[in-house]
LUMMITOR-585145 format. One record per residue (C-alpha): residue in three letters; residue number from 1; y, z, x. Coordinates in nm, 3 decimals. Layout:
<sites>
SITE;Ala;NUM;Y;Z;X
...
</sites>
This chain:
<sites>
SITE;Unk;1;0.000;0.000;0.000
SITE;Unk;2;0.340;-0.101;0.140
SITE;Unk;3;0.616;0.149;0.210
SITE;Unk;4;0.837;0.001;-0.063
SITE;Unk;5;0.565;0.045;-0.325
SITE;Unk;6;0.495;0.402;-0.211
SITE;Unk;7;0.866;0.484;-0.230
SITE;Unk;8;0.881;0.339;-0.583
SITE;Unk;9;0.574;0.543;-0.681
SITE;Unk;10;0.733;0.866;-0.551
SITE;Unk;11;1.059;0.796;-0.731
SITE;Unk;12;0.881;0.707;-1.058
SITE;Unk;13;0.662;1.018;-1.038
SITE;Unk;14;0.967;1.236;-0.998
SITE;Unk;15;1.144;1.078;-1.297
SITE;Unk;16;0.832;1.119;-1.513
SITE;Unk;17;0.812;1.486;-1.416
SITE;Unk;18;1.177;1.531;-1.510
SITE;Unk;19;1.118;1.365;-1.848
SITE;Unk;20;0.841;1.616;-1.925
SITE;Unk;21;1.104;1.889;-1.936
SITE;Unk;22;1.002;2.057;-1.611
SITE;Unk;23;1.273;2.242;-1.422
SITE;Unk;24;1.457;2.011;-1.184
SITE;Unk;25;1.358;2.197;-0.867
SITE;Unk;26;0.989;2.208;-0.970
SITE;Unk;27;0.976;1.838;-1.054
SITE;Unk;28;1.151;1.720;-0.737
SITE;Unk;29;1.005;1.971;-0.489
SITE;Unk;30;0.655;1.949;-0.631
SITE;Unk;31;0.644;1.569;-0.607
SITE;Unk;32;0.781;1.584;-0.251
SITE;Unk;33;0.521;1.838;-0.135
SITE;Unk;34;0.234;1.652;-0.305
SITE;Unk;35;0.319;1.315;-0.151
SITE;Unk;36;0.377;1.473;0.191
SITE;Unk;37;0.020;1.604;0.181
SITE;Unk;38;-0.122;1.275;0.052
SITE;Unk;39;0.059;1.061;0.310
SITE;Unk;40;0.037;1.273;0.625
SITE;Unk;41;-0.232;1.532;0.556
SITE;Unk;42;-0.192;1.900;0.638
SITE;Unk;43;0.078;1.824;0.897
SITE;Unk;44;0.291;1.660;0.628
SITE;Unk;45;0.382;1.996;0.481
SITE;Unk;46;0.597;2.059;0.790
SITE;Unk;47;0.850;1.798;0.669
SITE;Unk;48;0.968;1.976;0.353
SITE;Unk;49;0.924;2.314;0.525
SITE;Unk;50;1.156;2.219;0.813
SITE;Unk;51;1.406;2.058;0.574
SITE;Unk;52;1.425;2.386;0.379
SITE;Unk;53;1.508;2.586;0.689
SITE;Unk;54;1.788;2.345;0.774
SITE;Unk;55;1.953;2.462;0.452
SITE;Unk;56;1.876;2.831;0.497
SITE;Unk;57;2.033;2.825;0.845
SITE;Unk;58;2.351;2.654;0.718
SITE;Unk;59;2.617;2.925;0.735
SITE;Unk;60;2.870;2.763;0.490
SITE;Unk;61;2.610;2.803;0.216
SITE;Unk;62;2.757;3.151;0.169
SITE;Unk;63;3.056;2.988;-0.001
SITE;Unk;64;2.846;2.881;-0.299
SITE;Unk;65;2.801;3.220;-0.475
SITE;Unk;66;3.155;3.328;-0.384
SITE;Unk;67;3.319;3.026;-0.552
SITE;Unk;68;3.096;3.066;-0.856
SITE;Unk;69;3.191;3.436;-0.872
SITE;Unk;70;3.562;3.341;-0.868
SITE;Unk;71;3.529;3.113;-1.167
SITE;Unk;72;3.344;3.363;-1.382
SITE;Unk;73;3.573;3.654;-1.287
SITE;Unk;74;3.877;3.441;-1.376
SITE;Unk;75;3.724;3.365;-1.715
SITE;Unk;76;3.572;3.704;-1.799
SITE;Unk;77;3.882;3.906;-1.703
SITE;Unk;78;4.109;3.712;-1.940
SITE;Unk;79;4.352;3.588;-1.673
SITE;Unk;80;4.294;3.236;-1.808
SITE;Unk;81;4.420;3.347;-2.151
SITE;Unk;82;4.755;3.451;-2.002
SITE;Unk;83;4.787;3.118;-1.826
SITE;Unk;84;4.718;2.922;-2.143
SITE;Unk;85;4.978;3.125;-2.330
SITE;Unk;86;5.234;3.008;-2.075
SITE;Unk;87;5.137;2.641;-2.123
SITE;Unk;88;5.128;2.696;-2.500
SITE;Unk;89;5.489;2.819;-2.514
SITE;Unk;90;5.641;2.568;-2.272
SITE;Unk;91;5.455;2.254;-2.384
SITE;Unk;92;5.413;2.328;-2.756
SITE;Unk;93;5.742;2.162;-2.870
SITE;Unk;94;5.610;1.820;-2.759
SITE;Unk;95;5.380;1.599;-2.964
SITE;Unk;96;5.040;1.656;-2.800
SITE;Unk;97;5.199;1.937;-2.597
SITE;Unk;98;4.911;2.180;-2.641
SITE;Unk;99;4.666;1.911;-2.526
SITE;Unk;100;4.886;1.843;-2.221
SITE;Unk;101;4.899;2.219;-2.156
SITE;Unk;102;4.520;2.231;-2.180
SITE;Unk;103;4.493;1.968;-1.905
SITE;Unk;104;4.732;2.181;-1.698
SITE;Unk;105;4.518;2.489;-1.761
SITE;Unk;106;4.201;2.301;-1.666
SITE;Unk;107;4.360;2.176;-1.344
SITE;Unk;108;4.457;2.532;-1.250
SITE;Unk;109;4.109;2.660;-1.335
SITE;Unk;110;3.954;2.378;-1.129
SITE;Unk;111;4.164;2.482;-0.828
SITE;Unk;112;4.017;2.833;-0.848
SITE;Unk;113;3.665;2.758;-0.956
SITE;Unk;114;3.482;2.445;-0.839
SITE;Unk;115;3.257;2.412;-1.145
SITE;Unk;116;3.310;2.232;-1.475
SITE;Unk;117;3.113;2.480;-1.685
SITE;Unk;118;3.372;2.759;-1.642
SITE;Unk;119;3.653;2.521;-1.741
SITE;Unk;120;3.455;2.415;-2.047
SITE;Unk;121;3.400;2.777;-2.149
SITE;Unk;122;3.768;2.863;-2.105
SITE;Unk;123;3.886;2.552;-2.290
SITE;Unk;124;3.644;2.595;-2.582
SITE;Unk;125;3.715;2.967;-2.626
SITE;Unk;126;4.093;2.970;-2.566
SITE;Unk;127;4.248;2.625;-2.614
SITE;Unk;128;4.031;2.475;-2.889
SITE;Unk;129;4.098;2.742;-3.159
SITE;Unk;130;4.474;2.721;-3.096
SITE;Unk;131;4.483;2.340;-3.125
SITE;Unk;132;4.260;2.325;-3.433
SITE;Unk;133;4.469;2.598;-3.601
SITE;Unk;134;4.777;2.381;-3.548
SITE;Unk;135;4.614;2.076;-3.711
SITE;Unk;136;4.535;1.881;-3.393
SITE;Unk;137;4.280;1.605;-3.448
SITE;Unk;138;3.937;1.755;-3.372
SITE;Unk;139;3.815;1.440;-3.197
SITE;Unk;140;4.120;1.445;-2.969
SITE;Unk;141;4.073;1.818;-2.901
SITE;Unk;142;3.707;1.791;-2.796
SITE;Unk;143;3.783;1.491;-2.574
SITE;Unk;144;4.068;1.673;-2.400
SITE;Unk;145;3.853;1.979;-2.323
SITE;Unk;146;3.561;1.774;-2.194
SITE;Unk;147;3.781;1.554;-1.975
SITE;Unk;148;3.985;1.846;-1.845
SITE;Unk;149;3.681;2.057;-1.759
SITE;Unk;150;3.532;1.768;-1.557
SITE;Unk;151;3.819;1.815;-1.306
SITE;Unk;152;3.638;2.129;-1.186
SITE;Unk;153;3.403;1.923;-0.970
SITE;Unk;154;3.685;1.718;-0.812
SITE;Unk;155;3.974;1.952;-0.729
SITE;Unk;156;3.904;2.185;-0.432
SITE;Unk;157;3.722;2.420;-0.400
SITE;Unk;158;3.473;2.179;-0.563
SITE;Unk;159;3.117;2.311;-0.542
SITE;Unk;160;2.986;1.956;-0.588
SITE;Unk;161;3.179;1.841;-0.280
SITE;Unk;162;3.036;2.138;-0.087
SITE;Unk;163;2.685;2.029;-0.189
SITE;Unk;164;2.764;1.668;-0.099
SITE;Unk;165;2.890;1.780;0.241
SITE;Unk;166;2.573;1.984;0.291
SITE;Unk;167;2.333;1.703;0.203
SITE;Unk;168;2.537;1.420;0.360
SITE;Unk;169;2.624;1.628;0.670
SITE;Unk;170;2.999;1.578;0.623
SITE;Unk;171;3.293;1.810;0.689
SITE;Unk;172;3.362;2.015;0.374
SITE;Unk;173;3.730;2.064;0.466
SITE;Unk;174;3.781;1.687;0.477
SITE;Unk;175;3.600;1.646;0.146
SITE;Unk;176;3.814;1.910;-0.022
SITE;Unk;177;4.137;1.749;0.095
SITE;Unk;178;4.004;1.408;-0.006
SITE;Unk;179;3.958;1.538;-0.362
SITE;Unk;180;4.316;1.664;-0.405
SITE;Unk;181;4.504;1.343;-0.488
SITE;Unk;182;4.220;1.175;-0.685
SITE;Unk;183;4.191;1.495;-0.893
SITE;Unk;184;4.565;1.503;-0.958
SITE;Unk;185;4.556;1.128;-1.032
SITE;Unk;186;4.292;1.179;-1.302
SITE;Unk;187;4.486;1.472;-1.450
SITE;Unk;188;4.802;1.258;-1.456
SITE;Unk;189;4.613;0.970;-1.625
SITE;Unk;190;4.479;1.211;-1.890
SITE;Unk;191;4.831;1.343;-1.957
SITE;Unk;192;4.971;0.988;-1.974
SITE;Unk;193;4.703;0.886;-2.225
SITE;Unk;194;4.765;1.195;-2.444
SITE;Unk;195;5.143;1.141;-2.434
SITE;Unk;196;5.120;0.772;-2.529
SITE;Unk;197;4.857;0.827;-2.796
SITE;Unk;198;5.046;1.115;-2.963
SITE;Unk;199;5.372;0.918;-2.941
SITE;Unk;200;5.206;0.633;-3.132
SITE;Unk;201;5.036;0.868;-3.380
SITE;Unk;202;5.206;1.212;-3.396
SITE;Unk;203;4.948;1.337;-3.648
SITE;Unk;204;4.690;1.356;-3.366
SITE;Unk;205;4.887;1.629;-3.191
SITE;Unk;206;5.176;1.770;-3.397
SITE;Unk;207;5.447;1.971;-3.221
SITE;Unk;208;5.477;2.344;-3.284
SITE;Unk;209;5.680;2.411;-3.603
SITE;Unk;210;6.049;2.487;-3.548
SITE;Unk;211;6.022;2.831;-3.709
SITE;Unk;212;5.743;2.927;-3.467
SITE;Unk;213;5.947;2.809;-3.169
SITE;Unk;214;6.247;3.015;-3.282
SITE;Unk;215;6.037;3.331;-3.266
SITE;Unk;216;5.996;3.283;-2.891
SITE;Unk;217;6.321;3.346;-2.706
SITE;Unk;218;6.414;3.225;-2.359
SITE;Unk;219;6.350;3.572;-2.220
SITE;Unk;220;5.991;3.558;-2.343
SITE;Unk;221;5.950;3.206;-2.204
SITE;Unk;222;6.061;3.308;-1.856
SITE;Unk;223;5.851;3.624;-1.869
SITE;Unk;224;5.546;3.413;-1.943
SITE;Unk;225;5.607;3.207;-1.627
SITE;Unk;226;5.475;3.510;-1.437
SITE;Unk;227;5.129;3.415;-1.565
SITE;Unk;228;5.140;3.120;-1.326
SITE;Unk;229;5.200;3.342;-1.022
SITE;Unk;230;4.848;3.490;-1.012
SITE;Unk;231;4.672;3.149;-0.995
SITE;Unk;232;4.913;3.038;-0.721
SITE;Unk;233;4.839;3.354;-0.519
SITE;Unk;234;4.464;3.302;-0.563
SITE;Unk;235;4.486;2.935;-0.462
SITE;Unk;236;4.695;3.023;-0.155
SITE;Unk;237;4.464;3.309;-0.053
SITE;Unk;238;4.177;3.063;-0.056
SITE;Unk;239;4.272;2.700;0.007
SITE;Unk;240;4.612;2.775;0.162
SITE;Unk;241;4.481;3.017;0.426
SITE;Unk;242;4.198;2.776;0.504
SITE;Unk;243;4.432;2.482;0.562
SITE;Unk;244;4.665;2.697;0.774
SITE;Unk;245;4.371;2.770;1.002
SITE;Unk;246;4.382;3.145;0.933
SITE;Unk;247;4.042;3.159;0.764
SITE;Unk;248;3.723;2.961;0.802
SITE;Unk;249;3.548;2.792;0.509
SITE;Unk;250;3.331;3.097;0.441
SITE;Unk;251;3.618;3.342;0.494
SITE;Unk;252;3.844;3.154;0.253
SITE;Unk;253;3.582;3.176;-0.022
SITE;Unk;254;3.555;3.552;0.037
SITE;Unk;255;3.936;3.581;0.031
SITE;Unk;256;3.951;3.391;-0.299
SITE;Unk;257;3.681;3.610;-0.456
SITE;Unk;258;3.863;3.925;-0.340
SITE;Unk;259;4.199;3.795;-0.469
SITE;Unk;260;4.051;3.713;-0.811
SITE;Unk;261;3.893;4.060;-0.835
SITE;Unk;262;4.219;4.225;-0.728
SITE;Unk;263;4.409;4.023;-0.990
SITE;Unk;264;4.171;4.153;-1.258
SITE;Unk;265;4.228;4.510;-1.135
SITE;Unk;266;4.609;4.470;-1.131
SITE;Unk;267;4.608;4.332;-1.486
SITE;Unk;268;4.387;4.620;-1.604
SITE;Unk;269;4.104;4.383;-1.698
SITE;Unk;270;3.845;4.495;-1.442
SITE;Unk;271;3.582;4.679;-1.648
SITE;Unk;272;3.214;4.749;-1.601
SITE;Unk;273;3.129;4.488;-1.866
SITE;Unk;274;3.343;4.220;-1.698
SITE;Unk;275;3.185;4.291;-1.359
SITE;Unk;276;2.832;4.293;-1.501
SITE;Unk;277;2.878;3.962;-1.688
SITE;Unk;278;3.037;3.801;-1.383
SITE;Unk;279;2.760;3.912;-1.146
SITE;Unk;280;2.482;3.808;-1.385
SITE;Unk;281;2.629;3.460;-1.431
SITE;Unk;282;2.697;3.424;-1.059
SITE;Unk;283;2.340;3.522;-0.965
SITE;Unk;284;2.189;3.290;-1.227
SITE;Unk;285;2.393;2.982;-1.131
SITE;Unk;286;2.367;3.045;-0.754
SITE;Unk;287;1.988;3.078;-0.765
SITE;Unk;288;1.963;2.761;-0.973
SITE;Unk;289;2.167;2.570;-0.715
SITE;Unk;290;1.963;2.712;-0.425
SITE;Unk;291;1.628;2.609;-0.569
SITE;Unk;292;1.752;2.263;-0.659
SITE;Unk;293;1.903;2.205;-0.313
SITE;Unk;294;1.584;2.322;-0.142
SITE;Unk;295;1.380;2.080;-0.353
SITE;Unk;296;1.629;1.802;-0.281
SITE;Unk;297;1.605;1.841;0.095
SITE;Unk;298;1.224;1.837;0.074
SITE;Unk;299;1.232;1.521;-0.135
SITE;Unk;300;1.484;1.358;0.098
SITE;Unk;301;1.272;1.439;0.405
SITE;Unk;302;0.963;1.272;0.258
SITE;Unk;303;1.158;0.971;0.130
SITE;Unk;304;1.335;0.928;0.461
SITE;Unk;305;1.004;0.956;0.645
SITE;Unk;306;0.886;0.649;0.454
SITE;Unk;307;1.187;0.445;0.564
SITE;Unk;308;1.307;0.414;0.204
SITE;Unk;309;1.669;0.377;0.319
SITE;Unk;310;1.587;0.055;0.501
SITE;Unk;311;1.387;-0.068;0.200
SITE;Unk;312;1.686;-0.019;-0.033
SITE;Unk;313;1.919;-0.188;0.214
SITE;Unk;314;1.679;-0.483;0.240
SITE;Unk;315;1.659;-0.507;-0.140
SITE;Unk;316;2.036;-0.505;-0.196
SITE;Unk;317;2.145;-0.723;0.095
SITE;Unk;318;1.854;-0.954;0.179
SITE;Unk;319;1.675;-1.012;-0.150
SITE;Unk;320;1.964;-0.982;-0.396
SITE;Unk;321;2.224;-1.118;-0.156
SITE;Unk;322;2.490;-0.865;-0.257
SITE;Unk;323;2.805;-0.812;-0.053
SITE;Unk;324;2.880;-0.458;0.072
SITE;Unk;325;3.124;-0.413;-0.219
SITE;Unk;326;2.857;-0.537;-0.459
SITE;Unk;327;2.617;-0.277;-0.323
SITE;Unk;328;2.885;-0.010;-0.374
SITE;Unk;329;2.930;-0.111;-0.739
SITE;Unk;330;2.551;-0.104;-0.792
SITE;Unk;331;2.539;0.249;-0.652
SITE;Unk;332;2.808;0.370;-0.891
SITE;Unk;333;2.634;0.205;-1.187
SITE;Unk;334;2.308;0.376;-1.092
SITE;Unk;335;2.487;0.714;-1.092
SITE;Unk;336;2.628;0.651;-1.439
SITE;Unk;337;2.284;0.552;-1.570
SITE;Unk;338;2.119;0.859;-1.415
SITE;Unk;339;2.401;1.078;-1.546
SITE;Unk;340;2.293;0.994;-1.900
SITE;Unk;341;1.979;1.201;-1.832
SITE;Unk;342;2.046;1.427;-1.529
SITE;Unk;343;2.315;1.668;-1.412
SITE;Unk;344;2.531;1.609;-1.106
SITE;Unk;345;2.320;1.822;-0.872
SITE;Unk;346;1.999;1.643;-0.962
SITE;Unk;347;2.167;1.304;-0.913
SITE;Unk;348;2.309;1.405;-0.578
SITE;Unk;349;1.984;1.534;-0.435
SITE;Unk;350;1.783;1.237;-0.559
SITE;Unk;351;1.993;0.955;-0.417
SITE;Unk;352;2.235;1.101;-0.160
SITE;Unk;353;1.969;1.101;0.116
SITE;Unk;354;1.923;0.729;0.038
SITE;Unk;355;2.277;0.613;-0.034
SITE;Unk;356;2.482;0.800;0.227
SITE;Unk;357;2.311;0.641;0.531
SITE;Unk;358;2.341;0.303;0.360
SITE;Unk;359;2.712;0.362;0.292
SITE;Unk;360;2.768;0.438;0.661
SITE;Unk;361;2.565;0.132;0.768
SITE;Unk;362;2.779;-0.087;0.543
SITE;Unk;363;3.095;0.040;0.716
SITE;Unk;364;3.235;0.257;0.435
SITE;Unk;365;3.380;0.603;0.496
SITE;Unk;366;3.132;0.874;0.375
SITE;Unk;367;3.422;1.107;0.289
SITE;Unk;368;3.576;0.843;0.060
SITE;Unk;369;3.233;0.774;-0.086
SITE;Unk;370;3.193;1.145;-0.163
SITE;Unk;371;3.506;1.121;-0.380
SITE;Unk;372;3.371;0.810;-0.555
SITE;Unk;373;3.043;0.988;-0.619
SITE;Unk;374;3.225;1.288;-0.767
SITE;Unk;375;3.442;1.076;-1.001
SITE;Unk;376;3.130;0.891;-1.114
SITE;Unk;377;2.964;1.228;-1.180
SITE;Unk;378;3.261;1.321;-1.399
SITE;Unk;379;3.204;1.002;-1.599
SITE;Unk;380;2.829;1.064;-1.614
SITE;Unk;381;2.894;1.418;-1.744
SITE;Unk;382;3.046;1.263;-2.057
SITE;Unk;383;2.819;0.968;-2.130
SITE;Unk;384;2.556;0.976;-2.410
SITE;Unk;385;2.278;1.034;-2.484
SITE;Unk;386;2.234;1.341;-2.259
SITE;Unk;387;2.567;1.385;-2.082
SITE;Unk;388;2.594;1.745;-1.955
SITE;Unk;389;2.938;1.812;-2.107
SITE;Unk;390;2.841;1.672;-2.447
SITE;Unk;391;2.584;1.942;-2.512
SITE;Unk;392;2.796;2.217;-2.360
SITE;Unk;393;3.073;2.113;-2.598
SITE;Unk;394;2.839;2.112;-2.897
SITE;Unk;395;2.712;2.460;-2.807
SITE;Unk;396;3.067;2.601;-2.784
SITE;Unk;397;3.248;2.406;-3.059
SITE;Unk;398;3.295;2.540;-3.416
SITE;Unk;399;3.063;2.406;-3.691
SITE;Unk;400;3.315;2.152;-3.822
SITE;Unk;401;3.296;1.959;-3.492
SITE;Unk;402;2.986;1.740;-3.520
SITE;Unk;403;2.789;1.577;-3.241
SITE;Unk;404;2.923;1.238;-3.356
SITE;Unk;405;3.280;1.372;-3.323
SITE;Unk;406;3.198;1.475;-2.967
SITE;Unk;407;3.049;1.135;-2.884
SITE;Unk;408;3.353;0.956;-3.030
SITE;Unk;409;3.596;1.184;-2.846
SITE;Unk;410;3.483;1.088;-2.497
SITE;Unk;411;3.526;0.709;-2.529
SITE;Unk;412;3.899;0.683;-2.438
SITE;Unk;413;3.871;0.947;-2.165
SITE;Unk;414;3.572;0.775;-2.005
SITE;Unk;415;3.777;0.452;-1.998
SITE;Unk;416;4.066;0.642;-1.835
SITE;Unk;417;3.827;0.784;-1.573
SITE;Unk;418;3.684;0.439;-1.500
SITE;Unk;419;4.044;0.324;-1.444
SITE;Unk;420;4.093;0.616;-1.204
SITE;Unk;421;3.770;0.527;-1.021
SITE;Unk;422;3.882;0.165;-0.985
SITE;Unk;423;4.220;0.276;-0.845
SITE;Unk;424;4.053;0.497;-0.581
SITE;Unk;425;3.813;0.214;-0.490
SITE;Unk;426;4.100;-0.033;-0.448
SITE;Unk;427;4.321;0.214;-0.260
SITE;Unk;428;4.096;0.436;-0.042
SITE;Unk;429;4.398;0.603;0.118
SITE;Unk;430;4.452;0.799;-0.205
SITE;Unk;431;4.150;1.001;-0.094
SITE;Unk;432;4.172;0.960;0.285
SITE;Unk;433;4.543;1.004;0.361
SITE;Unk;434;4.552;1.385;0.329
SITE;Unk;435;4.237;1.464;0.533
SITE;Unk;436;4.343;1.211;0.798
SITE;Unk;437;4.689;1.370;0.813
SITE;Unk;438;4.554;1.724;0.844
SITE;Unk;439;4.244;1.674;1.059
SITE;Unk;440;4.339;1.348;1.233
SITE;Unk;441;4.130;1.031;1.213
</sites>
């Protein structure tokens, strides 16, 4: 049996295991271990074993639970509620203002979190009831929250970019800086879409009534601006100190976690229940990521041992005759297709060991490609039938928001994100200018 056929058999076996409903790490790691034994005998087990220890010896892995802790502490302690109140008051007088404020809230949460699930929880529990109460269109509301929460995996400290850096062996600091402007670009495109749409049809996002605005004086408005100080302090204590060279990657994550905890204490929100919920969620999500990454590295070691990277390159370039840019487009399409059935971590660990070496061989920058991958993951999060955000939204939305409403809500935002992806593909310096400026080329 040829190497190409064996590689196809391994890949198909893994997909079939995933379709049976097995846990991602069991499906991927189990297939990798089984084929290692079948192909190389008892000695084959050394491949996934050694790949696992590469991960366990990787010091920056400590950042993973600390960033996850930050996001849950920010949510559980209610600091996010104060921030949304600020956006609510200042943006409410505009048509679609609360939706624009929600995007602002999500961007701030993304800059302190690194995961989309925390942004989704905050948006669904805080922003959605306020917008629905004020007669915002429910389809618009669900689309705004899903799109805004997806920024969590793009804006630093993105956990997805940390995982990409780990698997692709790329500098996490460069990846974080590369995600800044594309993340802000997507947020700006979302705000532009909301503004234009609500200008054309004010009923989708009515402004706050005049009598409600009169109840809030200028003194109250300026007092509420203080709610934005805590997120800025947290962001500076983490990303700012890291970029100034004062802290390392691991130290900045610890500083951010400490700053978020201290903020909860200062605001009088640090209770036993908040701490317990935060630690439980952090442990659960961190362990899930660890098992999945371990399985991914095992799978990648076996696949790479077969020479699957060269087989894919031969298929795309020699047999199909695609140009390097054509290969890049095919990669992004494959991510979107897989995203209909898998989450971002599963996608990354399945194909990153194959695609990243190919990207480098084709002459593309792997840092830039990490940004493209992350934007495509954001799109895949929101594409039916099994987009990750779709089911999170259904689980958190009130009964009047149906699954069909959720499916309809993502269409314009997915188109906006595809536009953002195309812009970053056409102008790579949007992603590369900041890391090149800070770290040098």
